[in-house]
VEXVEX-71606 format. One line per field, with one value per residue (C-alpha): y, z, x; residue number from 0; residue in one letter. Coordinates in Angstrom, 2 decimals, padded with zeros to 5 digits, always signed. Layout:
// VEXVEX-71606
yy = (Y / ...)
zz = (Z / ...)
xx = (X / ...)
dolo = (NUM / ...)
torpa = (A / ...)
//
This chain:
// VEXVEX-71606
yy = (+133.80 / +137.38 / +138.42 / +137.53 / +140.31 / +141.96 / +140.67 / +143.72 / +143.14 / +145.38 / +145.66 / +147.23 / +149.45 / +151.30 / +150.76 / +147.01 / +145.10 / +143.16 / +140.33 / +137.06 / +138.47 / +135.68 / +133.52 / +130.76 / +130.31 / +130.00 / +126.43 / +125.46 / +127.16 / +126.68 / +129.58 / +132.18 / +130.38 / +130.97 / +134.49 / +135.48 / +133.66 / +135.47 / +138.82 / +137.63 / +136.17 / +139.44 / +141.54 / +139.28 / +139.75 / +143.56 / +143.56 / +140.54 / +139.33 / +141.56 / +139.14 / +136.32 / +139.17 / +140.26 / +136.80 / +136.05 / +138.92 / +138.19 / +134.68 / +135.34 / +136.94 / +138.92 / +140.58 / +142.26 / +145.43 / +146.75 / +145.66 / +149.23 / +150.69 / +151.49 / +148.79 / +146.14 / +147.41 / +148.59 / +145.49 / +143.13 / +144.72 / +144.96 / +140.87 / +139.82 / +141.64 / +140.54 / +136.90 / +136.89 / +138.31 / +135.76 / +133.18 / +134.40 / +134.47 / +130.97 / +129.70 / +130.55 / +134.10 / +137.30 / +140.38 / +142.88 / +145.87 / +146.18 / +148.84 / +149.31 / +151.40 / +153.24 / +150.53 / +148.09 / +150.25 / +148.99 / +145.30 / +145.94 / +147.26 / +143.92 / +142.01 / +144.26 / +143.54 / +147.31 / +146.29 / +143.01 / +141.73 / +142.14 / +145.78 / +146.75 / +145.06 / +147.31 / +150.46 / +149.59 / +149.15 / +152.37 / +154.02 / +152.71 / +153.44 / +157.02 / +157.15 / +155.57 / +158.79 / +160.96 / +162.66 / +160.49 / +160.83 / +158.84 / +158.71 / +159.28 / +157.97 / +160.03 / +159.10 / +162.42 / +163.95 / +165.96 / +169.26 / +168.41 / +167.84 / +170.79 / +173.21 / +171.11 / +170.91 / +172.75 / +172.24 / +170.18 / +167.85 / +167.22 / +164.89 / +161.75 / +159.62 / +159.85 / +156.07 / +156.80 / +159.69 / +159.76 / +158.19 / +160.50 / +159.67 / +162.56 / +162.35 / +164.36 / +164.72 / +164.57 / +166.32 / +168.25 / +165.26 / +164.32 / +168.06 / +167.49 / +164.29 / +165.93 / +168.85 / +166.39 / +164.03 / +167.27 / +167.93 / +164.49 / +163.12 / +159.21 / +158.85 / +156.03 / +156.17 / +153.85 / +151.69 / +153.76 / +155.42 / +157.48 / +160.25 / +158.69 / +160.83 / +163.89 / +166.77 / +166.63 / +163.46 / +165.17 / +166.08 / +162.44 / +161.21 / +163.76 / +162.13 / +158.88 / +159.53 / +158.94 / +155.37 / +154.86 / +156.19 / +153.40 / +150.78 / +149.38 / +149.73 / +147.50 / +148.45 / +147.24 / +143.65 / +144.33 / +147.40 / +149.43 / +152.19 / +154.62 / +155.53 / +158.92 / +160.26 / +158.13 / +157.14 / +154.55 / +154.49 / +155.93 / +154.77 / +157.99 / +157.86 / +154.36 / +155.56 / +158.41 / +158.26 / +161.21 / +159.31 / +156.53 / +158.67 / +161.01 / +158.02 / +158.33 / +161.96 / +162.33 / +161.78 / +158.50 / +158.75 / +155.35 / +156.02 / +158.18 / +155.59 / +152.82 / +154.73 / +155.09 / +151.61 / +150.62 / +153.16 / +151.05 / +147.79 / +145.10 / +143.57 / +140.92 / +143.02 / +140.62 / +142.05 / +140.42 / +141.66 / +141.50 / +142.11 / +143.24 / +147.15 / +147.73 / +145.21 / +147.03 / +150.20 / +148.67 / +147.42 / +150.99 / +151.50 / +151.87 / +149.41 / +146.64 / +147.57 / +147.13 / +143.81 / +144.39 / +144.17 / +141.84 / +141.91 / +138.82 / +139.11 / +136.68 / +136.73 / +137.16 / +140.47 / +139.71 / +137.94 / +134.49 / +130.95 / +129.80 / +127.66 / +130.54 / +132.06 / +128.69 / +128.45 / +131.99 / +131.39 / +128.47 / +130.12 / +132.93 / +130.42 / +128.63 / +132.03 / +133.13 / +129.96 / +130.62 / +133.92 / +132.50 / +134.28 / +130.98 / +127.30 / +124.99 / +123.19 / +119.77 / +117.28)
zz = (+312.59 / +313.67 / +317.35 / +318.63 / +318.04 / +320.88 / +321.53 / +322.03 / +323.30 / +321.78 / +323.89 / +322.19 / +323.73 / +323.41 / +319.90 / +319.20 / +321.18 / +319.36 / +320.09 / +321.51 / +321.22 / +321.74 / +323.30 / +321.05 / +323.29 / +326.77 / +327.66 / +324.89 / +326.35 / +330.01 / +331.01 / +328.96 / +330.72 / +334.05 / +333.54 / +332.37 / +335.17 / +337.86 / +336.20 / +336.41 / +339.81 / +341.09 / +339.59 / +341.26 / +344.60 / +344.33 / +342.67 / +343.31 / +340.16 / +337.77 / +337.32 / +335.94 / +333.92 / +332.33 / +331.52 / +329.78 / +327.95 / +326.43 / +325.61 / +323.68 / +320.27 / +322.10 / +325.18 / +327.54 / +327.59 / +324.50 / +324.30 / +323.26 / +326.36 / +329.00 / +331.51 / +328.82 / +326.54 / +329.17 / +331.48 / +328.68 / +326.83 / +329.92 / +330.72 / +327.20 / +326.59 / +330.14 / +329.46 / +325.89 / +327.43 / +329.97 / +327.48 / +325.48 / +328.67 / +329.22 / +325.98 / +327.47 / +326.66 / +328.63 / +326.50 / +326.28 / +326.04 / +326.63 / +324.74 / +325.60 / +323.97 / +326.29 / +328.58 / +327.14 / +329.19 / +332.33 / +331.20 / +330.62 / +334.31 / +335.51 / +333.13 / +334.36 / +338.10 / +338.75 / +340.03 / +340.94 / +338.65 / +341.78 / +342.36 / +338.54 / +338.14 / +341.01 / +339.33 / +336.14 / +337.95 / +339.91 / +336.43 / +334.49 / +337.69 / +336.96 / +333.72 / +333.05 / +334.52 / +332.27 / +328.90 / +325.80 / +322.44 / +320.70 / +318.74 / +315.05 / +312.96 / +310.13 / +307.44 / +307.89 / +309.88 / +312.92 / +311.11 / +308.49 / +310.90 / +313.37 / +311.39 / +311.77 / +315.72 / +317.48 / +320.08 / +322.67 / +319.71 / +320.32 / +318.96 / +321.01 / +319.55 / +317.15 / +315.71 / +312.56 / +310.54 / +308.66 / +311.03 / +313.79 / +316.08 / +317.23 / +320.18 / +321.80 / +322.70 / +320.07 / +318.34 / +318.02 / +316.72 / +314.29 / +312.96 / +312.70 / +310.76 / +308.16 / +307.76 / +307.34 / +304.86 / +302.95 / +302.59 / +300.97 / +304.13 / +304.80 / +308.27 / +310.38 / +313.79 / +316.08 / +318.37 / +321.58 / +323.30 / +325.53 / +324.29 / +325.50 / +325.58 / +325.55 / +328.42 / +328.60 / +330.56 / +333.16 / +335.57 / +335.40 / +336.67 / +339.13 / +342.55 / +340.99 / +342.13 / +345.91 / +344.94 / +343.04 / +345.62 / +348.14 / +345.82 / +346.49 / +343.49 / +342.64 / +340.71 / +337.09 / +336.40 / +332.65 / +330.60 / +329.88 / +327.09 / +327.76 / +325.32 / +326.91 / +326.97 / +324.44 / +326.62 / +328.72 / +331.92 / +334.82 / +338.38 / +339.51 / +336.94 / +337.71 / +341.39 / +340.55 / +340.89 / +338.81 / +335.73 / +335.77 / +336.67 / +333.64 / +331.10 / +330.22 / +329.32 / +327.88 / +324.23 / +323.22 / +321.20 / +319.67 / +316.80 / +318.46 / +321.20 / +318.70 / +316.93 / +319.98 / +320.66 / +317.34 / +317.24 / +317.46 / +317.88 / +315.67 / +317.01 / +316.80 / +317.41 / +319.11 / +319.08 / +321.98 / +321.79 / +319.74 / +316.03 / +314.37 / +314.65 / +316.11 / +313.88 / +310.86 / +312.09 / +312.92 / +309.51 / +308.23 / +310.33 / +307.90 / +310.25 / +309.68 / +305.66 / +305.46 / +307.14 / +310.09 / +312.41 / +311.85 / +313.16 / +314.53 / +315.66 / +318.02 / +316.92 / +313.47 / +311.87 / +311.89 / +314.17 / +313.25 / +314.51 / +317.88 / +315.59 / +313.78 / +317.26 / +318.10 / +314.63 / +314.51 / +318.20 / +317.00 / +313.76 / +315.89 / +318.26 / +315.41 / +313.79 / +317.02 / +317.13 / +313.59 / +314.76 / +317.60 / +320.24 / +322.08 / +321.27 / +319.00 / +320.35 / +321.10 / +319.86)
xx = (-114.78 / -115.67 / -116.89 / -120.16 / -122.78 / -124.26 / -127.95 / -130.19 / -133.57 / -136.48 / -139.46 / -142.55 / -145.18 / -148.50 / -150.03 / -148.46 / -151.37 / -153.64 / -156.23 / -154.66 / -151.26 / -148.76 / -151.70 / -150.49 / -147.50 / -149.48 / -149.61 / -147.18 / -144.06 / -143.69 / -141.32 / -143.55 / -146.66 / -145.27 / -144.23 / -147.71 / -149.43 / -147.25 / -148.60 / -152.11 / -151.71 / -150.16 / -153.04 / -155.37 / -153.68 / -154.05 / -157.72 / -159.73 / -161.03 / -159.23 / -156.39 / -158.85 / -160.65 / -157.33 / -156.59 / -159.79 / -159.72 / -156.21 / -157.16 / -160.53 / -161.35 / -164.01 / -162.68 / -165.22 / -163.14 / -161.42 / -157.79 / -156.94 / -158.36 / -155.47 / -156.75 / -155.89 / -153.29 / -150.96 / -150.81 / -151.09 / -148.21 / -146.03 / -146.90 / -146.10 / -142.98 / -141.67 / -142.68 / -141.05 / -137.96 / -137.95 / -138.20 / -135.46 / -133.01 / -134.17 / -132.53 / -129.11 / -128.16 / -128.26 / -129.21 / -126.37 / -128.75 / -132.35 / -134.42 / -137.93 / -140.60 / -143.03 / -144.40 / -141.91 / -139.18 / -141.02 / -140.85 / -137.01 / -136.59 / -137.81 / -135.72 / -132.70 / -133.86 / -134.49 / -137.75 / -139.42 / -142.17 / -144.57 / -143.62 / -143.47 / -147.08 / -147.97 / -146.70 / -148.70 / -151.81 / -151.30 / -150.46 / -153.54 / -156.00 / -154.70 / -154.84 / -158.29 / -159.74 / -157.54 / -158.64 / -159.39 / -157.65 / -155.17 / -151.86 / -151.10 / -148.28 / -147.04 / -144.63 / -142.66 / -140.03 / -140.50 / -139.62 / -142.31 / -145.08 / -144.34 / -146.35 / -149.38 / -149.23 / -152.02 / -154.76 / -152.50 / -151.23 / -147.60 / -144.73 / -145.07 / -142.67 / -139.61 / -139.61 / -137.59 / -136.09 / -139.32 / -141.82 / -143.09 / -146.05 / -148.27 / -150.38 / -153.21 / -156.74 / -159.73 / -161.04 / -157.58 / -155.62 / -158.66 / -158.32 / -154.36 / -155.01 / -157.36 / -154.88 / -152.03 / -154.02 / -154.99 / -151.36 / -150.86 / -148.91 / -149.68 / -150.96 / -152.43 / -154.14 / -152.47 / -154.62 / -154.95 / -157.88 / -155.52 / -153.16 / -149.96 / -146.68 / -148.53 / -148.43 / -152.46 / -152.12 / -149.69 / -152.55 / -154.06 / -150.43 / -149.73 / -148.97 / -147.78 / -144.33 / -145.44 / -146.35 / -143.20 / -140.97 / -142.35 / -141.06 / -137.59 / -135.06 / -132.00 / -128.86 / -129.36 / -128.08 / -128.39 / -127.54 / -130.73 / -130.82 / -133.48 / -136.05 / -136.58 / -133.10 / -131.50 / -128.72 / -127.91 / -130.00 / -127.95 / -128.38 / -129.71 / -132.42 / -133.36 / -133.63 / -135.62 / -139.40 / -139.97 / -138.11 / -140.65 / -143.70 / -143.05 / -143.18 / -146.93 / -146.29 / -142.87 / -141.97 / -140.41 / -137.03 / -136.90 / -134.79 / -132.11 / -131.83 / -131.63 / -128.99 / -126.83 / -126.88 / -125.81 / -123.02 / -119.91 / -121.51 / -122.79 / -125.94 / -128.67 / -131.89 / -134.44 / -138.03 / -139.63 / -143.20 / -146.49 / -146.09 / -142.77 / -143.34 / -140.04 / -138.34 / -139.67 / -138.35 / -134.93 / -134.50 / -134.31 / -131.34 / -127.92 / -126.41 / -129.09 / -129.26 / -125.43 / -125.85 / -123.60 / -126.57 / -129.61 / -133.09 / -134.90 / -138.59 / -139.93 / -143.61 / -145.47 / -146.00 / -149.69 / -152.26 / -153.10 / -153.75 / -151.75 / -149.34 / -148.19 / -146.91 / -145.23 / -143.70 / -142.55 / -140.62 / -139.34 / -137.66 / -136.51 / -134.55 / -132.90 / -132.05 / -130.32 / -128.47 / -127.24 / -126.05 / -124.23 / -126.28 / -127.41 / -126.67 / -127.98 / -131.13 / -130.49 / -133.11)
dolo = (0 / 1 / 2 / 3 / 4 / 5 / 6 / 7 / 8 / 9 / 10 / 11 / 12 / 13 / 14 / 15 / 16 / 17 / 18 / 19 / 20 / 21 / 22 / 23 / 24 / 25 / 26 / 27 / 28 / 29 / 30 / 31 / 32 / 33 / 34 / 35 / 36 / 37 / 38 / 39 / 40 / 41 / 42 / 43 / 44 / 45 / 46 / 47 / 48 / 49 / 50 / 51 / 52 / 53 / 54 / 55 / 56 / 57 / 58 / 59 / 60 / 61 / 62 / 63 / 64 / 65 / 66 / 67 / 68 / 69 / 70 / 71 / 72 / 73 / 74 / 75 / 76 / 77 / 78 / 79 / 80 / 81 / 82 / 83 / 84 / 85 / 86 / 87 / 88 / 89 / 90 / 91 / 92 / 93 / 94 / 95 / 96 / 97 / 98 / 99 / 100 / 101 / 102 / 103 / 104 / 105 / 106 / 107 / 108 / 109 / 110 / 111 / 112 / 113 / 114 / 115 / 116 / 117 / 118 / 119 / 120 / 121 / 122 / 123 / 124 / 125 / 126 / 127 / 128 / 129 / 130 / 131 / 132 / 133 / 134 / 135 / 136 / 137 / 138 / 139 / 140 / 141 / 142 / 143 / 144 / 145 / 146 / 147 / 148 / 149 / 150 / 151 / 152 / 153 / 154 / 155 / 156 / 157 / 158 / 159 / 160 / 161 / 162 / 163 / 164 / 165 / 166 / 167 / 168 / 169 / 170 / 171 / 172 / 173 / 174 / 175 / 176 / 177 / 178 / 179 / 180 / 181 / 182 / 183 / 184 / 185 / 186 / 187 / 188 / 189 / 190 / 191 / 192 / 193 / 194 / 195 / 196 / 197 / 198 / 199 / 200 / 201 / 202 / 203 / 204 / 205 / 206 / 207 / 208 / 209 / 210 / 211 / 212 / 213 / 214 / 215 / 216 / 217 / 218 / 219 / 220 / 221 / 222 / 223 / 224 / 225 / 226 / 227 / 228 / 229 / 230 / 231 / 232 / 233 / 234 / 235 / 236 / 237 / 238 / 239 / 240 / 241 / 242 / 243 / 244 / 245 / 246 / 247 / 248 / 249 / 250 / 251 / 252 / 253 / 254 / 255 / 256 / 257 / 258 / 259 / 260 / 261 / 262 / 263 / 264 / 265 / 266 / 267 / 268 / 269 / 270 / 271 / 272 / 273 / 274 / 275 / 276 / 277 / 278 / 279 / 280 / 281 / 282 / 283 / 284 / 285 / 286 / 287 / 288 / 289 / 290 / 291 / 292 / 293 / 294 / 295 / 296 / 297 / 298 / 299 / 300 / 301 / 302 / 303 / 304 / 305 / 306 / 307 / 308 / 309 / 310 / 311 / 312 / 313 / 314 / 315 / 316 / 317 / 318 / 319 / 320 / 321 / 322 / 323 / 324 / 325 / 326 / 327 / 328 / 329 / 330 / 331 / 332 / 333 / 334)
torpa = (M / G / E / R / R / A / M / V / L / L / L / P / G / Q / G / A / Q / H / L / R / M / A / A / G / L / Y / G / A / E / P / V / F / T / A / A / M / D / E / V / F / D / T / V / E / A / Y / A / Q / G / E / G / E / R / L / R / A / D / W / L / T / D / R / P / A / V / D / L / D / C / V / T / R / S / Q / P / L / L / F / A / V / D / H / A / L / G / R / L / V / V / S / W / G / S / R / P / D / V / L / L / G / H / S / I / G / E / L / A / A / A / V / L / A / R / I / F / T / L / R / D / A / T / R / L / V / L / D / R / I / R / L / L / A / D / G / P / T / G / G / M / L / A / V / A / A / S / V / R / E / V / E / P / F / L / A / G / D / V / V / V / G / A / V / N / A / P / R / Q / T / V / L / A / G / P / D / P / A / L / E / L / T / H / K / A / L / T / E / H / E / F / T / C / R / R / L / P / S / L / S / P / F / H / S / P / V / L / A / P / A / V / A / G / S / E / R / A / I / A / A / L / P / V / S / P / A / A / L / T / M / H / S / C / Y / T / A / R / P / L / T / A / R / E / A / G / D / P / G / Y / W / A / A / Q / P / V / A / P / V / L / F / W / P / A / L / D / A / V / L / T / G / R / D / A / V / L / V / E / A / G / P / G / Q / T / L / A / Q / L / A / R / R / H / P / A / V / R / A / G / T / S / V / V / V / P / L / L / P / A / R / P / G / P / P / E / R / D / R / D / S / V / A / A / A / R / E / S / L / A / E / H / G / I / I / G / A / R / T / R)
//
């Protein structure tokens, strides 16, 4: 029998959100439910009524506030990623590496015990308070390399994420982003607007988040209990970076280097890549990696690729748990 593959937890970010994401697990999976309630209770403690409104918008098909709005997408993605990570850990295995995309990296920081859940939730609330007054815009996924899209960058439109060799995300304010979209389409590039009402990972957000370092500096930071790989440096997160308020404050502005980070994680290591978040965006990207195509590493998403009835969430998690047991990541479930 070969060596155990490493377990790498992938935590998705902005753009992965959808109505009732992972809601089928609420009330059915005690660990997940408790972790979600802890976030809602913390939000409620900081902003009376907001925790209950956030929970209500998550659990309904008709939220009062659009889930693509920063005040919903960011805290709910953070909460769902963290709760799913806690669920996986409860099955009896510690992740060898945490790799979070965008807001997913903050959920990873809680799982790694760099921040407490309460402090990280406070950080998220401060961030969305600042971003809510920032410029509107969005993100555009383009099936092309960075080099191919560079000639089309204009009007504050920048590369916001490198998700794969031919999957680049552009970010910027409207109408500049829409003009870039039109130009790329005219040149026969395949493009898709991502669900976001803010130009995440674009310098145009820098003025909005200016001053956030002060709030972050007031939060206690602990040494990481688990290895985190940064999607902003494509390297393991260092103790210096973890303790630097500027590192966390820059996240909404800095580009996400998911593919270079994933490539570094899989260099010299066979892994089971577990996507702990809504949808299967990161799983689909990871399946393009040569190590996965060769079969030395495998991908196990926790949730379905598309929204569906509550039982689909539960069935998908049950199947993922069985798959992790088959790969020797966790013990077989006793019945």
